N, C-alpha and C positions, 0 to 999 in steps of 0.2 A: 607382467603381476604386475602393481606395485605398492611398493612399501608402503608404509606412513609411520612414519620418528612420531614424540614430542618433542616441541617448542620449550627452551631450556627458557628459564627464569631471560635472562641475558637477553634469548634471542628476544622477548615478549619487548621486555623492558625497552630496546630499542629497536622490535617494528611495530610494537602491537601484538591485537589475535588476531587474523585471520577470519578472513570472512569467508566463509567457504561457498561465496558464489566464487571465490576468487581462484578455487580447485574447478569454475567448470567454464567451457572454453566461450569466448567472447556468442557468437550462435545461441548458446541453449542455456542463458543466464538469464533467471528471471527482470523481466520489461517490468521499466512501469514509466506512469502516466500520468495525469495529475487530473483533477478530475474537476476539470473549468463549470462542465453543464450539473452537478452535482446541484449545487446553492437554487436551484431556478428548479433541476427537478421535484428540491425538496418541496420547494414551497409553491409551486402548481397544486403537489399532494394534500397540504394547509397542513403541514407536518415542520414541528418542528426538528433543529438541536437532540432532542435533550429523545424523542420522539424515537427517531432514528439511531439515535446509538441503542435508546436501549430494545428497539429488535432487533439490534445487527447479533448483538452485545461487545460494542465498541463501547468505548467514554467520549464522550463531550468534544472533546479536547481531541483527540482523531477526526470527533465528525470535522468538523471547525477549520482543524488544520485542512484537511481534503478542499475546503471547500473556499480557503485563503489559499491555493496552490502547488501544496507541495504533493513533490512527489511521493506514488504508496502503487505498490505492486500492483498488478491486473486489477487480481484476487479478491484483494485485500477493497476494490472499488468497486466491486460488481459485488461483493459479500455488503454491503453499506448500500447501496443502491438495490438490488435486489430485495431492500424492507418499503419499498417507493412504490404503491399501486403507482402503473401503468406508465411504468419505469422501459429508457429504453438507455443500453446506456453506450451507445456507439455517440447520440447527446452529449450522454457522460463527463465520457472518458476522452480527452484529448491529446493528441497520436505523437502533438508537437513537438 
């Protein structure tokens, strides 16, 4: 049985907040990818970043950040790509 304790203020100030993924074994942590093909897929569908953002519920900044190469959780990329007609997630997501 695992017992969890609250972190003291001194621990938080010294080490910062613990991220939930640090509690999960490496092989079970969320996978982050770059959405290198998101911009090409969006442009091929004739959509703007604002249209994609509005349809998937993200801000334009998040879509722009994905297109710029920031790594995001695979579910976030999938959510953004799912509103693009004819998208191919295997071409959008870069596992490198």
